[in-house]
N, C-alpha and C positions, 0 to 999 in steps of 0.2 A: 694812399690817403684813406683814413678811416671814414666810413659813411656814418653819419650821426642819425640815430633813430628819430622818428617823429616825437616819441615820448621825451627824449632829451632835448630836442629842438624847443619844445614848449616849456619843459620844467628845468632845464639847465643841466650843467655838468657836475653838480655837487656829488661827492662820493656816494651818498645814500641813494641818489637818483640813478647813478650808474649801476648800482647793485640791484635795485628794483627792476630797472630796465633789463638787465641781464637775465633775471629770473623770469620776467614776463616773456622774453624771447626764447627761453629754454625751460619751459614748464615740465617737460617730460622726464627729465633726469635729475638725479641728486648729485651734489658737488661738495667737495671738501672746502674748508675755508681758504686754503691756499689756491685752489682752482677758482673760487669765487673772486678772490682779490685779483688774480691774474687776468681772468676773463672780463672783469669789470674795469680793468686798467687803473687799479688803485693799489696802494700799499697795504700789506698785511696788517700793520699796526693801525692804519687809518680805518680799516674794516672793523677792528676791535673797538673803536670809539663809539660805534652805534650798533654793533651786532646784537647786544643784549636787548635793545629796543625792538629790533625785528623779531627776535625770538619771543620776547615777553608779550608782544602784541599778537603773536601767532601768525605773522606774515610768512615766516618760514618755519619749518619743523624738521627735527632730526629724524632721519630715516633708518640709519644703521651706522655701524662702526666697522672700519676696515683697518686693522692694526691699531695705530694710535689716532688715526684720522676719523673724525665724525663727519658724516655726510648729511646734507640738508637739501630740502626741496621746497618749492613754493607751495604754501598751504592753500590750495585752490578751494577748499571748503570754508575758509575764513571770509566773513562778510566784507572786510576791508579789501582783501585780495580780489574778491569778486568785483568790487567797484573799481579797483585799479585796472583789472583786465578790461572791463567795459570802457573805462576812460581811455585806455590805450587804443582800443578799437575806434572810438569816436575821434580821437586826435588824429590817428592815422588816416581815417577816412576823410576828415576835414582837410588835412594837408594834401592828400592825394587829389581831392577835387579841386583845391586851389591851384595845384601844380598843373592839372589838366586844363584849367581855364587860361593859364598863362601860356601854355603851349598852343592852344587852339587859336 
């Protein structure tokens, strides 16, 4: 059974949320569109419905090309991404504290 992240618990399981959540959890590496779709558990064609939004807003940026595949990484210098990272931390902390109160 897949464990759902705090980010997805709060913001849902829409495909774009899954992709953003994947990048928030995997900021260190770059990925091909195929890998992004697979690891986000969405279809490749679904990814293409909103991929241009993520690139045009600078949320992700292209890092390199390997053969025909272009690789992308989370653009951690982007102000929107900085806020998403902070929001992810706040949500995770809040849910963790809530869970601790339930256990105690």
